[in-house]
DSSP file (Angstrom, degrees, kcal/mol; ACC not computed):
  #  RESIDUE AA STRUCTURE BP1 BP2  ACC     N-H-->O    O-->H-N    N-H-->O    O-->H-N    TCO  KAPPA ALPHA  PHI   PSI    X-CA   Y-CA   Z-CA
    1    1 A X              0   0    0      0, 0.0     2,-0.1     0, 0.0     0, 0.0   0.000 360.0 360.0 360.0 135.2  -89.8   16.8  -46.5
    2    2 A X     >  -     0   0    0      1,-0.1     4,-2.4     4,-0.0     5,-0.2  -0.380 360.0-112.7 -81.6 162.1  -91.4   15.8  -49.8
    3    3 A X  H  > S+     0   0    0      1,-0.2     4,-2.5     2,-0.2     5,-0.2   0.872 117.6  53.9 -60.8 -37.6  -93.6   12.8  -50.2
    4    4 A X  H  > S+     0   0    0      2,-0.2     4,-2.1     1,-0.2    -1,-0.2   0.908 109.8  46.1 -64.2 -43.3  -91.0   11.2  -52.5
    5    5 A X  H  > S+     0   0    0      2,-0.2     4,-2.2     1,-0.2    -2,-0.2   0.910 113.6  49.6 -66.0 -41.2  -88.2   11.6  -49.9
    6    6 A X  H  X S+     0   0    0     -4,-2.4     4,-2.5     1,-0.2    -2,-0.2   0.907 110.3  49.8 -64.3 -42.1  -90.5   10.2  -47.1
    7    7 A X  H  X S+     0   0    0     -4,-2.5     4,-1.9     2,-0.2    -1,-0.2   0.889 110.4  50.3 -66.5 -37.4  -91.5    7.2  -49.2
    8    8 A X  H  X S+     0   0    0     -4,-2.1     4,-1.4     2,-0.2    -1,-0.2   0.905 111.2  49.6 -65.4 -39.6  -87.8    6.4  -49.9
    9    9 A X  H  X S+     0   0    0     -4,-2.2     4,-1.1     1,-0.2    -2,-0.2   0.910 110.1  50.2 -63.7 -42.5  -87.1    6.7  -46.2
   10   10 A X  H  X S+     0   0    0     -4,-2.5     4,-0.6     1,-0.2    -1,-0.2   0.841 107.2  54.5 -65.8 -32.8  -90.0    4.4  -45.3
   11   11 A X  H  < S+     0   0    0     -4,-1.9     4,-0.4     1,-0.2     3,-0.3   0.829 109.0  48.9 -69.4 -29.8  -88.7    1.8  -47.9
   12   12 A X  H  X S+     0   0    0     -4,-1.4     4,-2.6    -3,-0.2     3,-0.4   0.707  89.8  85.0 -79.7 -20.4  -85.3    1.8  -46.2
   13   13 A X  H  X S+     0   0    0     -4,-1.1     4,-3.0     1,-0.2     5,-0.3   0.884  87.8  49.0 -53.8 -47.9  -86.8    1.3  -42.7
   14   14 A X  H  X S+     0   0    0     -4,-0.6     4,-2.4    -3,-0.3    -1,-0.2   0.893 112.4  49.5 -61.2 -36.8  -87.0   -2.5  -42.9
   15   15 A X  H  > S+     0   0    0     -4,-0.4     4,-2.2    -3,-0.4    -2,-0.2   0.943 113.9  45.0 -64.7 -47.1  -83.5   -2.8  -44.2
   16   16 A X  H  X S+     0   0    0     -4,-2.6     4,-2.1     1,-0.2    -2,-0.2   0.913 114.6  47.9 -64.3 -43.0  -82.2   -0.5  -41.4
   17   17 A X  H  X S+     0   0    0     -4,-3.0     4,-2.5    -5,-0.2    -1,-0.2   0.881 110.5  52.6 -65.9 -37.1  -84.2   -2.3  -38.7
   18   18 A X  H  X S+     0   0    0     -4,-2.4     4,-2.2    -5,-0.3    -1,-0.2   0.896 108.4  50.2 -64.0 -39.8  -83.0   -5.6  -40.0
   19   19 A X  H  X S+     0   0    0     -4,-2.2     4,-2.1     2,-0.2    -2,-0.2   0.908 111.2  48.8 -64.4 -41.9  -79.4   -4.5  -39.8
   20   20 A X  H  X S+     0   0    0     -4,-2.1     4,-2.5     1,-0.2    -2,-0.2   0.909 111.1  49.9 -63.9 -41.8  -79.9   -3.3  -36.2
   21   21 A X  H  X S+     0   0    0     -4,-2.5     4,-2.7     1,-0.2    -1,-0.2   0.883 109.1  52.3 -64.5 -37.7  -81.6   -6.6  -35.3
   22   22 A X  H  X S+     0   0    0     -4,-2.2     4,-2.5     2,-0.2    -1,-0.2   0.910 110.5  47.3 -64.6 -42.2  -78.7   -8.6  -36.8
   23   23 A X  H  X S+     0   0    0     -4,-2.1     4,-2.6     2,-0.2    -2,-0.2   0.927 113.2  48.7 -64.1 -44.5  -76.2   -6.6  -34.8
   24   24 A X  H  X S+     0   0    0     -4,-2.5     4,-2.5     2,-0.2    -2,-0.2   0.902 111.2  50.3 -62.2 -41.2  -78.2   -7.1  -31.6
   25   25 A X  H  X S+     0   0    0     -4,-2.7     4,-2.7     2,-0.2    -2,-0.2   0.936 111.3  48.2 -62.1 -46.4  -78.5  -10.8  -32.3
   26   26 A X  H  X S+     0   0    0     -4,-2.5     4,-2.5     1,-0.2    -2,-0.2   0.911 112.3  48.9 -61.2 -42.9  -74.7  -11.1  -32.9
   27   27 A X  H  X S+     0   0    0     -4,-2.6     4,-2.4     2,-0.2    -1,-0.2   0.909 111.8  49.5 -62.9 -42.0  -74.1   -9.2  -29.6
   28   28 A X  H  X S+     0   0    0     -4,-2.5     4,-2.0     2,-0.2    -2,-0.2   0.924 112.3  46.9 -62.9 -45.5  -76.5  -11.4  -27.7
   29   29 A X  H  X S+     0   0    0     -4,-2.7     4,-1.3     2,-0.2    -2,-0.2   0.893 111.9  50.8 -65.8 -39.7  -74.9  -14.6  -29.1
   30   30 A X  H  X S+     0   0    0     -4,-2.5     4,-0.6     1,-0.2     3,-0.4   0.921 110.9  48.9 -63.1 -43.0  -71.3  -13.3  -28.3
   31   31 A X  H >< S+     0   0    0     -4,-2.4     3,-0.7     1,-0.2     4,-0.4   0.877 107.6  55.7 -64.4 -36.9  -72.4  -12.5  -24.8
   32   32 A X  H 3< S+     0   0    0     -4,-2.0    -1,-0.2     1,-0.2    -2,-0.2   0.803 118.1  33.0 -65.9 -29.2  -73.9  -15.9  -24.3
   33   33 A X  H 3X S+     0   0    0     -4,-1.3     4,-2.5    -3,-0.4    -1,-0.2   0.319  87.5 104.2-110.2   7.7  -70.7  -17.7  -25.3
   34   34 A X  H <X S+     0   0    0     -3,-0.7     4,-2.3    -4,-0.6     5,-0.2   0.910  81.7  47.2 -60.0 -46.5  -68.1  -15.2  -23.9
   35   35 A X  H  > S+     0   0    0     -4,-0.4     4,-2.4     1,-0.2    -1,-0.2   0.888 112.8  49.6 -65.0 -37.9  -67.2  -17.3  -20.8
   36   36 A X  H  > S+     0   0    0      2,-0.2     4,-2.5     1,-0.2    -1,-0.2   0.917 111.2  49.1 -66.7 -42.2  -66.8  -20.4  -22.8
   37   37 A X  H  X S+     0   0    0     -4,-2.5     4,-2.2     2,-0.2    -2,-0.2   0.883 110.5  51.6 -64.1 -37.1  -64.6  -18.6  -25.4
   38   38 A X  H  X S+     0   0    0     -4,-2.3     4,-2.4    -5,-0.2    -2,-0.2   0.934 110.9  47.1 -63.9 -45.7  -62.5  -17.2  -22.5
   39   39 A X  H  X S+     0   0    0     -4,-2.4     4,-2.9     1,-0.2     5,-0.2   0.902 109.7  53.9 -63.0 -40.1  -62.0  -20.7  -21.0
   40   40 A X  H  X S+     0   0    0     -4,-2.5     4,-2.3     1,-0.2    -1,-0.2   0.917 110.3  47.3 -58.4 -43.5  -61.1  -22.1  -24.5
   41   41 A X  H  X S+     0   0    0     -4,-2.2     4,-2.3     2,-0.2    -2,-0.2   0.916 113.6  47.0 -64.7 -43.5  -58.4  -19.4  -24.8
   42   42 A X  H  X S+     0   0    0     -4,-2.4     4,-2.4     2,-0.2    -2,-0.2   0.886 111.5  50.9 -67.1 -38.9  -57.0  -20.1  -21.3
   43   43 A X  H  X S+     0   0    0     -4,-2.9     4,-2.7     2,-0.2     5,-0.2   0.935 111.3  48.6 -61.9 -45.5  -57.0  -23.8  -21.9
   44   44 A X  H  X S+     0   0    0     -4,-2.3     4,-2.2    -5,-0.2    -2,-0.2   0.903 112.0  48.9 -62.5 -41.5  -55.2  -23.4  -25.2
   45   45 A X  H  X S+     0   0    0     -4,-2.3     4,-2.0     2,-0.2    -1,-0.2   0.912 112.9  47.2 -64.0 -42.2  -52.6  -21.1  -23.5
   46   46 A X  H  X S+     0   0    0     -4,-2.4     4,-2.1     2,-0.2    -2,-0.2   0.906 112.2  49.3 -67.5 -41.4  -52.0  -23.5  -20.7
   47   47 A X  H  X S+     0   0    0     -4,-2.7     4,-2.5     1,-0.2    -1,-0.2   0.883 109.2  53.1 -64.1 -37.5  -51.7  -26.5  -23.0
   48   48 A X  H  X S+     0   0    0     -4,-2.2     4,-2.3    -5,-0.2     6,-0.2   0.900 107.9  51.1 -64.3 -39.6  -49.2  -24.4  -25.1
   49   49 A X  H  X>S+     0   0    0     -4,-2.0     4,-2.5     2,-0.2     5,-0.9   0.906 110.0  49.3 -63.0 -42.0  -47.1  -23.8  -22.0
   50   50 A X  H  <5S+     0   0    0     -4,-2.1    -2,-0.2     2,-0.2    -1,-0.2   0.929 112.0  48.0 -61.9 -44.7  -47.1  -27.5  -21.2
   51   51 A X  H  <5S+     0   0    0     -4,-2.5    -2,-0.2     1,-0.2    -1,-0.2   0.875 116.0  44.7 -64.1 -37.0  -46.0  -28.4  -24.7
   52   52 A X  H  <5S-     0   0    0     -4,-2.3    -1,-0.2     2,-0.2    -2,-0.2   0.825 106.5-127.7 -74.8 -33.7  -43.3  -25.7  -24.5
   53   53 A X  T  <5S+     0   0    0     -4,-2.5    39,-0.4     1,-0.2     2,-0.3   0.420  80.8  56.2  96.8  -0.3  -42.2  -26.7  -21.1
   54   54 A X  S   <S-     0   0    0     -5,-0.9    -2,-0.2    -6,-0.2    37,-0.2  -0.984  75.0-122.1-155.4 158.8  -42.4  -23.2  -19.6
   55   55 A X  E     -A   90   0A   0     35,-2.9    35,-2.3    -2,-0.3     2,-0.5  -0.451  20.7-125.6 -95.5 173.5  -45.0  -20.4  -19.3
   56   56 A X  E     -A   89   0A   0     33,-0.2     2,-0.5    -2,-0.2    33,-0.2  -0.982  14.1-154.6-125.5 120.9  -44.8  -16.8  -20.5
   57   57 A X  E     -A   88   0A   0     31,-3.0    31,-1.9    -2,-0.5     2,-0.5  -0.828  12.4-162.2 -93.1 125.5  -45.3  -13.9  -18.1
   58   58 A X  E     +A   87   0A   0     -2,-0.5     2,-0.4    29,-0.2    29,-0.2  -0.932  11.1 176.9-112.5 129.6  -46.6  -10.8  -19.8
   59   59 A X  E     -A   86   0A   0     27,-2.3    27,-3.3    -2,-0.5     2,-0.6  -0.996  26.6-134.1-132.0 136.5  -46.3   -7.4  -18.1
   60   60 A X  E     -A   85   0A   0     -2,-0.4     2,-0.4    25,-0.2    25,-0.2  -0.795  28.3-169.9 -88.1 123.9  -47.3   -4.0  -19.5
   61   61 A X  E     -A   84   0A   0     23,-3.3    23,-2.7    -2,-0.6     2,-0.3  -0.951  20.3-126.7-119.2 130.0  -44.5   -1.5  -18.8
   62   62 A X  E     -A   83   0A   0     -2,-0.4     2,-0.4    21,-0.2    21,-0.2  -0.570  28.2-170.6 -74.6 137.7  -44.8    2.2  -19.3
   63   63 A X  E     -A   82   0A   0     19,-3.2    19,-3.0    -2,-0.3     2,-0.4  -0.996  17.6-135.1-131.3 130.9  -42.0    3.7  -21.4
   64   64 A X  E     -A   81   0A   0     -2,-0.4     2,-0.4    17,-0.2    17,-0.2  -0.715  26.2-174.7 -84.9 133.0  -41.2    7.4  -22.0
   65   65 A X  E     -A   80   0A   0     15,-2.8    15,-2.7    -2,-0.4     2,-0.4  -0.982  23.5-125.4-129.5 141.7  -40.6    8.3  -25.6
   66   66 A X  E     +A   79   0A   0     -2,-0.4     2,-0.3    13,-0.2    13,-0.2  -0.681  35.1 176.8 -83.3 135.4  -39.5   11.7  -27.1
   67   67 A X  E     -A   78   0A   0     11,-2.9    11,-3.2    -2,-0.4     2,-0.6  -0.950  35.7-107.6-135.8 156.9  -41.7   13.0  -29.8
   68   68 A X  E     -A   77   0A   0     -2,-0.3     2,-0.3     9,-0.2     9,-0.2  -0.756  44.2-174.7 -83.9 123.7  -41.9   16.1  -31.9
   69   69 A X  E     -A   76   0A   0      7,-3.2     7,-2.9    -2,-0.6     2,-0.4  -0.890  14.6-159.7-121.9 150.1  -44.8   18.2  -30.7
   70   70 A X  E     +A   75   0A   0     -2,-0.3     2,-0.2     5,-0.2     5,-0.2  -0.973  24.7 143.8-126.2 146.1  -46.4   21.4  -32.0
   71   71 A X  E >   -A   74   0A   0      3,-2.0     3,-1.5    -2,-0.4    -2,-0.0  -0.798  65.2 -59.1-156.3-162.6  -48.5   23.8  -30.1
   72   72 A X  T 3  S+     0   0    0      1,-0.3     3,-0.1    -2,-0.2    -2,-0.0   0.774 130.9  51.3 -66.0 -25.9  -49.3   27.5  -29.5
   73   73 A X  T 3  S-     0   0    0      1,-0.3     2,-0.3     0, 0.0    -1,-0.3   0.350 117.9-109.5 -94.3   7.5  -45.7   28.2  -28.6
   74   74 A X  E <   -A   71   0A   0     -3,-1.5    -3,-2.0     2,-0.0    -1,-0.3  -0.752  62.7 -12.6 107.6-152.4  -44.3   26.5  -31.7
   75   75 A X  E     +A   70   0A   0     -2,-0.3     2,-0.3    -5,-0.2    -5,-0.2  -0.682  65.9 153.7 -94.9 142.2  -42.4   23.3  -32.1
   76   76 A X  E     -A   69   0A   0     -7,-2.9    -7,-3.2    -2,-0.3     2,-0.5  -0.950  45.1-100.1-154.6 171.2  -40.9   21.4  -29.2
   77   77 A X  E     -A   68   0A   0     -2,-0.3     2,-0.3    -9,-0.2    -9,-0.2  -0.899  41.8-169.7-100.3 129.5  -39.8   18.0  -28.0
   78   78 A X  E     -A   67   0A   0    -11,-3.2   -11,-2.9    -2,-0.5     2,-0.5  -0.846  20.4-130.7-118.5 153.7  -42.3   16.3  -25.8
   79   79 A X  E     -A   66   0A   0     -2,-0.3     2,-0.4   -13,-0.2   -13,-0.2  -0.917  28.9-178.0-100.9 128.0  -42.2   13.2  -23.6
   80   80 A X  E     -A   65   0A   0    -15,-2.7   -15,-2.8    -2,-0.5     2,-0.5  -0.951  24.0-124.4-125.4 147.3  -45.1   10.8  -24.0
   81   81 A X  E     -A   64   0A   0     -2,-0.4     2,-0.3   -17,-0.2   -17,-0.2  -0.802  27.3-177.6 -94.4 125.4  -45.8    7.6  -22.2
   82   82 A X  E     -A   63   0A   0    -19,-3.0   -19,-3.2    -2,-0.5     2,-0.5  -0.826  23.0-129.1-111.6 157.4  -46.3    4.4  -24.3
   83   83 A X  E     -A   62   0A   0     -2,-0.3     2,-0.4   -21,-0.2   -21,-0.2  -0.946  23.9-171.8-110.0 125.3  -47.2    1.0  -22.9
   84   84 A X  E     -A   61   0A   0    -23,-2.7   -23,-3.3    -2,-0.5     2,-0.6  -0.953  19.7-133.8-117.2 133.8  -45.0   -1.9  -24.0
   85   85 A X  E     -A   60   0A   0     -2,-0.4     2,-0.5   -25,-0.2   -25,-0.2  -0.785  21.3-161.6 -88.9 122.6  -45.8   -5.5  -23.3
   86   86 A X  E     -A   59   0A   0    -27,-3.3   -27,-2.3    -2,-0.6     2,-0.4  -0.898   2.5-160.2-106.8 129.8  -42.7   -7.4  -22.0
   87   87 A X  E     +A   58   0A   0     -2,-0.5     2,-0.3   -29,-0.2   -29,-0.2  -0.886  12.7 173.4-110.4 140.3  -42.7  -11.2  -22.1
   88   88 A X  E     -A   57   0A   0    -31,-1.9   -31,-3.0    -2,-0.4     2,-0.1  -0.997  33.7-109.1-143.9 144.1  -40.4  -13.4  -20.1
   89   89 A X  E     -A   56   0A   0     -2,-0.3     2,-0.3   -33,-0.2   -33,-0.2  -0.420  34.9-170.2 -71.2 144.7  -40.3  -17.2  -19.7
   90   90 A X  E     -A   55   0A   0    -35,-2.3   -35,-2.9    -2,-0.1     2,-0.1  -0.980  25.9-106.4-134.5 148.7  -41.3  -18.6  -16.3
   91   91 A X        -     0   0    0     -2,-0.3     2,-0.3   -37,-0.2   -37,-0.1  -0.410  35.7-159.7 -70.0 147.2  -41.1  -22.1  -14.8
   92   92 A X        -     0   0    0    -39,-0.4     2,-0.7   -43,-0.1     3,-0.1  -0.910  20.5-128.1-125.8 157.2  -44.3  -24.1  -14.6
   93   93 A X     >  -     0   0    0     -2,-0.3     4,-2.6     1,-0.2     3,-0.3  -0.913  19.2-155.9-101.1 106.8  -45.3  -27.1  -12.5
   94   94 A X  H  > S+     0   0    0     -2,-0.7     4,-2.4     1,-0.2     5,-0.2   0.853  91.8  51.9 -55.8 -37.7  -46.7  -29.6  -15.1
   95   95 A X  H  > S+     0   0    0      1,-0.2     4,-2.1     2,-0.2    -1,-0.2   0.926 111.7  46.3 -65.0 -43.1  -48.8  -31.4  -12.5
   96   96 A X  H  > S+     0   0    0     -3,-0.3     4,-2.3     2,-0.2    -2,-0.2   0.888 111.9  51.6 -65.5 -38.5  -50.4  -28.1  -11.4
   97   97 A X  H  X S+     0   0    0     -4,-2.6     4,-2.5     2,-0.2    -2,-0.2   0.894 108.8  50.7 -65.8 -39.3  -50.9  -27.0  -15.0
   98   98 A X  H  X S+     0   0    0     -4,-2.4     4,-2.3    -5,-0.2    -1,-0.2   0.891 110.9  49.0 -64.8 -38.7  -52.7  -30.4  -15.7
   99   99 A X  H  X S+     0   0    0     -4,-2.1     4,-2.4     2,-0.2    -2,-0.2   0.899 110.5  51.4 -64.6 -39.8  -54.9  -29.8  -12.7
  100  100 A X  H  X S+     0   0    0     -4,-2.3     4,-2.5     2,-0.2    -2,-0.2   0.924 110.1  48.4 -62.6 -44.7  -55.7  -26.3  -13.9
  101  101 A X  H  X S+     0   0    0     -4,-2.5     4,-2.6     1,-0.2    -2,-0.2   0.917 111.1  50.5 -62.2 -43.6  -56.6  -27.6  -17.4
  102  102 A X  H  X S+     0   0    0     -4,-2.3     4,-2.2     1,-0.2    -1,-0.2   0.910 111.5  48.1 -61.8 -41.9  -58.9  -30.3  -15.9
  103  103 A X  H  X S+     0   0    0     -4,-2.4     4,-2.5     2,-0.2    -1,-0.2   0.906 112.1  48.8 -65.9 -41.5  -60.6  -27.7  -13.7
  104  104 A X  H  X S+     0   0    0     -4,-2.5     4,-2.6     2,-0.2    -2,-0.2   0.899 111.0  50.3 -66.4 -39.3  -61.1  -25.3  -16.6
  105  105 A X  H  X S+     0   0    0     -4,-2.6     4,-2.4     2,-0.2    -2,-0.2   0.904 111.6  48.2 -64.9 -40.2  -62.5  -28.1  -18.8
  106  106 A X  H  X S+     0   0    0     -4,-2.2     4,-2.0     2,-0.2    -2,-0.2   0.915 112.5  48.8 -65.0 -42.1  -65.0  -29.1  -16.0
  107  107 A X  H  X S+     0   0    0     -4,-2.5     4,-1.4     2,-0.2    -2,-0.2   0.901 110.1  52.2 -63.0 -40.7  -66.0  -25.5  -15.6
  108  108 A X  H  X S+     0   0    0     -4,-2.6     4,-1.1     1,-0.2     3,-0.4   0.930 108.7  49.7 -61.2 -46.2  -66.5  -25.2  -19.4
  109  109 A X  H  X S+     0   0    0     -4,-2.4     4,-0.6     1,-0.2     3,-0.5   0.882 109.1  52.7 -60.5 -38.1  -68.7  -28.3  -19.4
  110  110 A X  H  < S+     0   0    0     -4,-2.0     4,-0.5     1,-0.2    -1,-0.2   0.793 107.5  52.7 -68.6 -27.2  -70.8  -26.8  -16.6
  111  111 A X  H  X S+     0   0    0     -4,-1.4     4,-2.4    -3,-0.4    -1,-0.2   0.709  89.6  80.0 -80.3 -20.5  -71.3  -23.6  -18.5
  112  112 A X  H  X S+     0   0    0     -4,-1.1     4,-2.6    -3,-0.5     5,-0.2   0.904  88.6  50.9 -60.1 -47.1  -72.6  -25.2  -21.7
  113  113 A X  H  X S+     0   0    0     -4,-0.6     4,-1.9     1,-0.2    -1,-0.2   0.921 113.2  46.1 -59.4 -41.6  -76.2  -25.8  -20.5
  114  114 A X  H  > S+     0   0    0     -4,-0.5     4,-2.3     1,-0.2    -1,-0.2   0.909 112.5  50.7 -65.4 -41.0  -76.6  -22.2  -19.4
  115  115 A X  H  X S+     0   0    0     -4,-2.4     4,-2.7     1,-0.2    -2,-0.2   0.895 107.9  53.1 -63.4 -39.6  -75.0  -20.9  -22.7
  116  116 A X  H  X S+     0   0    0     -4,-2.6     4,-2.3     2,-0.2    -1,-0.2   0.901 109.4  48.7 -63.0 -40.3  -77.4  -23.1  -24.7
  117  117 A X  H  X S+     0   0    0     -4,-1.9     4,-2.1    -5,-0.2    -2,-0.2   0.911 112.3  48.7 -64.1 -42.0  -80.4  -21.5  -22.9
  118  118 A X  H  X S+     0   0    0     -4,-2.3     4,-2.3     2,-0.2    -2,-0.2   0.888 110.3  51.2 -65.7 -38.8  -79.0  -18.1  -23.5
  119  119 A X  H  X S+     0   0    0     -4,-2.7     4,-2.4     2,-0.2    -2,-0.2   0.921 109.5  50.0 -63.2 -44.3  -78.4  -18.8  -27.2
  120  120 A X  H  X S+     0   0    0     -4,-2.3     4,-1.9     1,-0.2    -2,-0.2   0.897 110.6  50.3 -61.2 -40.1  -82.0  -20.1  -27.5
  121  121 A X  H  X S+     0   0    0     -4,-2.1     4,-2.8     2,-0.2     5,-0.2   0.895 109.2  51.4 -65.1 -40.3  -83.2  -16.9  -25.8
  122  122 A X  H  X S+     0   0    0     -4,-2.3     4,-2.8     1,-0.2    -2,-0.2   0.924 110.6  48.3 -60.6 -44.8  -81.1  -14.8  -28.3
  123  123 A X  H  < S+     0   0    0     -4,-2.4    -1,-0.2     1,-0.2    -2,-0.2   0.848 112.8  48.8 -66.1 -33.5  -82.6  -16.6  -31.2
  124  124 A X  H  < S+     0   0    0     -4,-1.9     3,-0.4    -5,-0.2    -2,-0.2   0.930 116.9  40.7 -69.9 -45.5  -86.1  -16.1  -29.8
  125  125 A X  H  < S+     0   0    0     -4,-2.8     2,-0.4     1,-0.3    -2,-0.2   0.842 128.3  30.4 -72.4 -33.4  -85.6  -12.4  -29.2
  126  126 A X  S  < S-     0   0    0     -4,-2.8    -1,-0.3    -5,-0.2    -2,-0.1  -0.726  82.5-158.3-129.3  81.2  -83.7  -11.7  -32.4
  127  127 A X        -     0   0    0     -3,-0.4  -102,-0.1    -2,-0.4    -3,-0.1  -0.212  33.3 -94.2 -59.4 149.8  -84.9  -14.1  -35.2
  128  128 A X        -     0   0    0     -5,-0.1    -1,-0.1     1,-0.1     2,-0.0  -0.379  46.0-103.7 -64.2 140.0  -82.5  -14.7  -38.1
  129  129 A X              0   0    0      1,-0.1    -1,-0.1  -111,-0.1    -3,-0.0  -0.369 360.0 360.0 -65.1 145.0  -83.2  -12.4  -41.0
  130  130 A X              0   0    0     -3,-0.1    -1,-0.1    -2,-0.0    -2,-0.1   0.449 360.0 360.0 -88.5 360.0  -84.9  -14.1  -43.9
């Protein structure tokens, strides 16, 4: 490696390290807030069910599909398994759904102090790029 190539590589090192630190910081912050984001999504889904008046049951169902395949023996028809999500309406108990929402909101509030500590730790370990 020539001196010119080495010097160009060394000049890029801070940029590359900064990019890695930014990715690590983002991953750390996402991990710190993951449970709260999950609860937010579940609360929104439950509230949507209450507003609709029914819930939605989602099930992944395997489905066989014929496809055109090629291989060492030539062209053929193959069966492949795909997964299809099937949705169907289900009855809900509004009182139970309201209790569920209240419990999730209380759990969310309890998670906030720990998440704030984790966020502060992420910021300490991975300072924002200048």
